[in-house]
C-alpha positions in Angstrom: 310.0 -107.3 -2.5 312.6 -105.1 -0.8 313.7 -103.7 -4.2 310.1 -103.0 -5.2 309.5 -101.1 -2.0 312.6 -99.0 -2.7 311.7 -98.3 -6.2 308.1 -97.5 -5.2 309.4 -95.1 -2.5 311.7 -93.5 -5.0 308.9 -93.1 -7.6 306.7 -91.5 -5.0 309.4 -89.2 -3.9 310.1 -88.3 -7.5 306.4 -87.5 -8.1 306.2 -85.5 -4.8 309.1 -83.2 -5.9 307.8 -82.9 -9.4 304.4 -81.9 -8.1 306.0 -79.5 -5.6 308.2 -77.9 -8.3 305.2 -77.5 -10.6 303.1 -75.9 -7.9 306.0 -73.6 -6.9 306.3 -72.5 -10.6 302.6 -71.9 -10.7 302.6 -69.9 -7.5 305.5 -67.7 -8.8 303.6 -67.2 -12.0 300.5 -66.2 -10.0 302.3 -63.0 -9.1 302.1 -61.8 -12.7 300.1 -58.8 -13.7 296.5 -59.5 -14.9 296.2 -59.7 -18.6 293.9 -57.1 -20.4 293.8 -53.3 -20.1 294.1 -51.6 -16.8 291.4 -49.1 -16.1 292.4 -45.5 -15.9 289.8 -42.8 -15.0 288.8 -40.8 -18.0 290.1 -37.2 -18.0 287.6 -35.0 -19.8 288.3 -31.3 -20.5 285.5 -29.3 -19.0 285.1 -25.5 -19.2 286.0 -23.6 -16.1 282.6 -21.9 -15.9 279.2 -22.0 -17.4 278.3 -20.4 -20.7 275.1 -18.9 -19.3 275.4 -15.6 -17.5 274.5 -15.9 -13.8 271.6 -13.6 -13.0 268.6 -13.4 -10.7 270.5 -14.1 -7.5 272.7 -16.8 -8.9 276.4 -16.5 -7.9 279.4 -18.7 -8.7 280.8 -20.6 -5.7 281.3 -23.9 -4.0 278.0 -25.1 -2.4 278.5 -26.7 1.0 277.8 -30.5 0.9 275.3 -30.3 3.8 273.4 -27.6 2.0 273.3 -29.6 -1.2 272.3 -32.8 0.7 269.2 -31.1 2.2 268.6 -28.4 -0.3 264.8 -28.4 0.2 265.3 -26.8 3.6 266.0 -23.5 1.9 262.3 -23.2 1.5 261.7 -23.3 5.2 258.6 -25.5 4.8 258.2 -28.0 7.5 255.6 -29.9 5.5 257.8 -30.3 2.5 260.5 -31.6 4.8 258.1 -34.2 6.2 257.2 -35.4 2.8 260.8 -35.8 1.7 261.5 -37.9 4.7 258.3 -40.1 4.0 259.4 -40.4 0.4 262.9 -41.7 1.3 261.4 -44.4 3.7 258.5 -45.4 1.5 259.1 -44.9 -2.3 258.9 -48.2 -4.1 261.3 -47.2 -6.9 263.9 -46.4 -4.2 263.4 -49.8 -2.5 263.9 -51.5 -5.9 267.1 -49.7 -6.4 268.3 -50.8 -3.0 267.4 -54.4 -3.9 269.7 -54.1 -7.0 272.4 -52.9 -4.8 272.0 -56.1 -2.6 272.1 -58.2 -5.8 275.2 -56.6 -7.1 276.9 -57.1 -3.7 276.0 -60.8 -3.7 277.4 -61.1 -7.3 280.5 -59.5 -6.1 280.8 -62.0 -3.3 280.3 -64.9 -5.9 283.1 -63.6 -8.0 285.3 -63.1 -5.0 284.9 -66.7 -3.9 286.5 -67.9 -7.1 289.9 -66.6 -5.7 289.8 -69.2 -2.9 290.0 -73.2 -2.8 287.0 -75.3 -2.7 286.4 -78.3 -0.5 283.7 -80.9 -1.0 282.7 -83.7 1.3 281.2 -86.8 -0.1 280.1 -90.2 1.2 278.5 -93.2 -0.3 277.3 -96.6 0.8 276.2 -98.9 -2.0 275.3 -102.5 -2.7 275.3 -104.2 -6.1 274.5 -107.5 -7.7 275.5 -109.0 -11.1 273.2 -111.3 -13.1 273.6 -115.1 -13.1 272.8 -114.9 -16.7 275.5 -112.4 -17.5 279.1 -112.9 -18.8 280.3 -114.3 -15.4 277.7 -117.0 -15.3 277.1 -116.3 -11.6 275.6 -113.7 -9.3 278.0 -111.6 -7.4 276.9 -109.2 -4.7 279.3 -106.4 -3.6 279.2 -103.6 -1.0 281.2 -100.5 -1.2 281.7 -97.8 1.5 283.4 -94.6 0.7 283.9 -91.1 2.2 286.4 -88.4 1.6 287.3 -84.8 1.0 287.9 -83.3 -2.5 289.8 -80.0 -2.7 290.6 -77.8 -5.7 292.1 -74.5 -6.4 292.4 -72.7 -9.7 295.5 -70.5 -9.6 294.8 -67.2 -11.1 298.1 -66.9 -13.0 296.8 -64.6 -15.8 294.4 -62.6 -13.7 291.1 -63.7 -15.2 289.6 -64.2 -11.8 291.0 -60.9 -10.5 289.6 -59.1 -13.5 286.1 -60.7 -12.8 286.2 -59.5 -9.3 287.3 -56.0 -10.5 284.3 -56.0 -12.9 281.9 -57.1 -10.2 283.2 -54.5 -7.8 282.7 -51.8 -10.4 279.1 -53.2 -11.1 278.5 -52.8 -7.4 279.7 -49.3 -7.3 277.5 -48.6 -10.3 274.5 -50.0 -8.6 275.1 -47.8 -5.5 275.4 -44.7 -7.8 272.1 -45.8 -9.5 270.4 -45.9 -6.1 271.7 -42.4 -5.4 270.5 -41.2 -8.8 267.0 -42.5 -8.0 267.2 -40.6 -4.7 268.2 -37.3 -6.4 265.2 -37.7 -8.7 262.9 -38.7 -5.9 263.7 -35.7 -3.8 263.2 -33.4 -6.8 260.0 -35.0 -7.9 258.6 -34.9 -4.4 259.3 -31.1 -4.2 258.1 -30.5 -7.7 254.8 -32.2 -7.0 254.4 -30.4 -3.7 255.0 -27.1 -5.5 252.4 -28.2 -8.1 249.8 -28.8 -5.3 250.5 -25.2 -3.9 250.4 -23.8 -7.4 246.9 -25.3 -8.2 245.7 -24.1 -4.8 246.9 -20.5 -5.7 245.2 -20.8 -9.1 241.9 -22.0 -7.6 242.1 -19.1 -5.0 242.5 -16.6 -7.8 239.7 -18.1 -9.9 237.3 -18.3 -7.0 238.1 -14.7 -5.9 237.3 -13.5 -9.5 234.2 -15.7 -9.5 232.9 -13.9 -6.4 233.6 -10.5 -7.9 231.8 -11.6 -11.2 228.9 -12.9 -9.3 228.5 -9.5 -7.6 228.7 -7.9 -11.0 226.1 -10.2 -12.5 223.7 -9.6 -9.6 224.1 -5.9 -9.8 223.6 -5.9 -13.6 220.4 -8.0 -13.2 219.0 -5.5 -10.6 219.9 -2.6 -12.9 218.2 -4.4 -15.9 215.0 -5.1 -13.8 215.0 -1.4 -12.9 215.4 -0.5 -16.6 218.7 1.3 -16.2 220.7 -1.1 -18.6 219.7 -3.4 -21.3 219.8 -7.3 -21.2 222.9 -7.4 -23.3 225.0 -6.4 -20.4 223.3 -8.9 -18.1 224.0 -11.8 -20.4 227.6 -10.7 -21.0 228.2 -10.6 -17.3 226.6 -14.1 -16.9 228.8 -15.8 -19.6 232.0 -14.3 -18.0 230.8 -15.7 -14.7 230.0 -19.2 -16.0 233.2 -19.3 -18.0 235.2 -18.7 -14.7 233.0 -21.2 -12.9 233.7 -23.8 -15.6 237.5 -23.4 -15.2 237.4 -24.4 -11.5 236.6 -28.1 -12.0 239.6 -28.5 -14.3 241.9 -26.9 -11.6 240.3 -29.1 -9.0 241.0 -32.2 -11.1 244.7 -31.2 -11.5 245.0 -30.5 -7.8 243.6 -33.9 -6.9 246.0 -35.6 -9.4 248.9 -33.7 -7.9 248.0 -34.8 -4.4 247.6 -38.5 -5.6 251.0 -38.4 -7.4 252.6 -37.1 -4.2 251.0 -39.9 -2.2 252.4 -42.5 -4.6 255.8 -40.9 -4.5 255.9 -41.5 -0.7 254.9 -45.1 -1.2 251.3 -44.8 -0.1 247.9 -45.2 -1.6 246.2 -42.2 -3.4 244.5 -40.0 -0.8 246.9 -40.7 2.0 248.4 -37.2 2.0 245.2 -35.2 1.3 244.5 -34.3 4.9 247.9 -32.6 5.4 247.6 -30.7 2.1 244.0 -29.6 2.3 244.7 -26.3 4.0 246.0 -23.9 1.2 249.5 -22.6 1.8 251.3 -20.1 -0.3 253.8 -21.3 -2.8 257.3 -21.4 -1.3 259.4 -18.3 -1.8 262.7 -18.2 -3.6 265.8 -17.5 -1.4 267.5 -14.2 -2.2 270.6 -16.0 -3.6 271.9 -19.4 -4.7 275.4 -20.6 -5.2 276.1 -22.2 -8.5 278.6 -25.1 -8.6 281.4 -25.1 -11.2 281.1 -27.6 -14.0 283.8 -29.9 -12.7 282.3 -29.9 -9.2 278.9 -30.6 -10.7 280.1 -33.7 -12.6 281.8 -35.1 -9.6 278.6 -34.6 -7.5 276.1 -36.2 -10.1 275.5 -39.9 -9.4 274.4 -40.5 -13.0 277.9 -39.4 -14.2 279.6 -41.5 -11.6 277.5 -44.5 -12.5 278.4 -44.2 -16.2 282.1 -44.0 -15.2 281.9 -47.2 -13.0 280.0 -49.1 -15.8 283.0 -48.0 -18.1 285.5 -49.5 -15.5 283.5 -52.8 -15.2 283.5 -53.3 -19.0 287.2 -52.6 -19.2 287.8 -55.3 -16.7 285.7 -57.7 -18.7 288.1 -57.3 -21.6 290.8 -58.8 -19.3 288.4 -61.7 -18.3 288.0 -62.5 -22.1 291.7 -62.1 -22.7 292.6 -64.6 -19.9 290.9 -67.4 -21.9 293.8 -67.2 -24.4 296.1 -68.6 -21.8 296.3 -72.0 -19.9 294.6 -72.6 -16.6 296.4 -74.2 -13.7 294.8 -76.0 -10.9 295.8 -77.8 -7.8 293.7 -80.7 -6.7 293.7 -83.2 -3.8 291.6 -85.9 -2.4 291.7 -87.7 0.9 289.3 -90.4 2.0 288.4 -93.9 3.1 287.2 -96.7 0.9 286.3 -100.3 1.8 284.2 -103.2 0.8 283.2 -104.1 4.4 282.0 -101.7 7.1 284.0 -103.4 9.8 287.4 -102.2 8.5 286.2 -98.9 7.0 288.2 -96.8 9.5 291.4 -98.9 9.3 294.6 -97.6 7.9 294.3 -99.9 5.0 291.2 -98.1 3.7 292.9 -94.8 3.2 293.0 -93.3 -0.3 294.6 -90.0 -1.4 295.4 -88.2 -4.6 297.2 -84.8 -5.0 298.8 -82.9 -7.8 298.7 -80.0 -10.3 296.7 -79.9 -13.5 296.8 -77.8 -16.7 294.1 -77.1 -19.2 294.5 -75.0 -22.3 292.1 -74.5 -25.1 294.5 -74.6 -28.1 291.9 -74.4 -30.8 288.4 -72.7 -30.7 288.0 -71.5 -34.3 288.7 -68.0 -33.3 285.8 -67.9 -30.7 288.1 -66.5 -27.9 289.5 -63.7 -29.9 286.0 -62.8 -31.2 284.8 -62.6 -27.6 287.7 -60.2 -26.9 286.5 -58.1 -29.8 282.9 -58.2 -28.4 284.1 -57.0 -25.0 286.4 -54.4 -26.5 283.4 -53.0 -28.5 281.3 -52.9 -25.5 284.0 -51.0 -23.7 283.9 -48.4 -26.5 280.2 -48.2 -26.2 280.5 -47.7 -22.4 283.0 -44.9 -23.1 280.7 -43.2 -25.6 277.8 -43.5 -23.1 279.9 -42.0 -20.4 280.8 -39.0 -22.6 277.0 -38.7 -23.6 276.1 -38.7 -19.9 278.7 -35.9 -19.1 277.3 -33.7 -22.0 273.7 -34.4 -21.0 274.6 -33.2 -17.5 276.2 -30.1 -18.6 273.2 -29.3 -21.0 270.7 -29.8 -18.1 272.5 -27.4 -15.9 272.8 -24.7 -18.7 269.1 -25.0 -19.6 268.0 -24.7 -16.0 270.3 -21.7 -15.4 268.7 -19.9 -18.4 265.2 -20.8 -17.2 265.8 -19.7 -13.6 267.0 -16.2 -14.5 264.7 -15.6 -17.4 261.6 -16.7 -15.5 262.3 -14.1 -12.9 262.2 -11.4 -15.6 258.9 -12.8 -16.7 257.7 -12.8 -13.1 258.5 -9.0 -12.7 256.5 -8.3 -15.9 253.5 -10.4 -14.9 253.3 -8.7 -11.5 253.2 -5.3 -13.1 250.7 -6.7 -15.6 248.5 -8.0 -12.8 248.6 -4.7 -11.0 247.7 -2.8 -14.1 244.8 -5.3 -14.8 243.3 -4.8 -11.3 243.4 -1.1 -11.7 241.9 -1.4 -15.2 239.1 -3.5 -13.7 238.3 -1.0 -11.0 238.4 1.9 -13.6 236.2 0.0 -16.1 233.6 -0.6 -13.4 233.6 3.0 -12.2 233.2 4.3 -15.8 230.5 1.8 -16.5 228.5 2.7 -13.4 229.0 6.4 -14.5 227.7 5.6 -17.9 230.9 6.7 -19.6 231.6 3.3 -21.2 229.6 0.2 -22.1 229.8 -3.1 -20.3 232.3 -4.6 -22.9 235.1 -2.7 -21.3 234.3 -4.3 -17.9 234.2 -7.7 -19.5 237.5 -7.3 -21.2 239.1 -6.1 -17.9 237.7 -9.0 -15.9 238.8 -11.5 -18.4 242.3 -10.1 -18.6 242.6 -10.0 -14.9 241.6 -13.7 -14.5 244.1 -14.8 -17.2 246.9 -12.7 -15.7 246.4 -13.7 -12.2 246.3 -17.4 -13.2 249.4 -16.9 -15.3 251.1 -15.2 -12.4 250.3 -18.1 -10.1 251.7 -20.5 -12.5 254.8 -18.4 -12.9 255.4 -18.4 -9.2 255.3 -22.2 -9.2 257.6 -22.4 -12.2 260.1 -20.0 -10.4 260.4 -22.4 -7.4 260.3 -25.4 -9.6 263.3 -24.1 -11.5 265.3 -23.8 -8.3 264.3 -27.4 -7.5 265.5 -28.5 -11.0 268.7 -26.6 -10.5 269.5 -28.5 -7.3 268.7 -31.7 -9.1 270.9 -30.8 -11.9 273.8 -30.2 -9.4 273.2 -33.8 -8.0 271.8 -32.7 -4.8 269.8 -34.8 -2.4 272.0 -37.9 -1.7 275.2 -36.7 -0.1 274.1 -37.3 3.4 272.4 -40.5 2.8 273.4 -44.1 3.6 271.9 -47.1 1.6 269.9 -49.0 4.1 271.4 -52.5 4.8 274.4 -51.9 2.6 276.3 -49.3 4.4 279.4 -51.4 4.8 282.0 -50.8 2.1 283.5 -53.8 0.3 287.3 -53.6 0.1 
């Protein structure tokens, strides 16, 4: 008996040291670099300046972050500022984007938990009985009481877990950039719809003013016809011009109501919720005298959609490493400590103790090429993410170039339209005077009135487009998110 105890002790000691050496080797191996490619930020060659010539008050320079963050304040419109604030707090699309950030943060936490040991607590109390008609020929009743802790820890020797955490963190960063991208679009869409409301109001004002003038002309012509001064043709001509103008007003009113309803939905409220604050017509916001134009490199750094595409590329690069780690063995430390007894009376006695500890290794040595095919899949997706990132960069540059052209050229159009409207108003007065003097027939007056209405309507639309182009320019620069904090997820995961 003494010899058995000595051998038993020696065997136990040998197993202990073997397990210790194996664990030590695994811990040393855990310091190895993670397999798979390390992500390196993409260096894209970008032109030092824009291809489009800067005109119409545009000057090259570095826009201050605080100006870019609250760019709508350049219009000095308190109502627009209020609407922007309501959109941030109420827009449903922005709330959905925030929820995606929360989801990505939780996913990152799940992946991060894989780096740490797990501990499970279990307990059972069971009673069993064998059949008298079974192989033993007699009934046997047993009771078993058991409780214990089970612990396990997969050692991240080849970095598969680290790569998965890296991918999850990049996904979280991408979700945050997606939130900011939604915010940029929301700020711009709110301003664009507000400008559309003011543009419709300006067009309606022009149409109604022309209708008043045309009603006066119609009444005057009817009186002259009744007095026998002019023929009926002039009366009917003045009437159809009047009715044509009257018929254009409902279409403008429909557009105005739709713009107000879109604005209400943008701020997360029911259609009609902002009508009261928009009922009083206000002039279309005026362009500032000058505007700084960010350089291409600064623009790309500021745009959330570009940064999101870059983060998605980083996430997919890490997933290549996750797939590569499946080529290598997995090491795990496990341990169990508990109590087990057939009787409840001695359940907590020393004789009821059970334990188990040691390392384990698993290695998929044959998978018919499935692991390498998965690596190829993830590598192809990495290439796709790279292409998408490059496409996003090109799309961003194209957007800015197009808006720069539109901003300056539309100002040239505005100057021509203002001159045309001034000439049309003068022509309208001259045509009326000459008609009343009997020098021309009424068709000259009709042409002058029609052209005046068309040009005044076109000028009102042009003024709205001018301001809308500036809004689009700020949007193209990625403005509107710099001073924002994502509600509920302001803390930064390290």
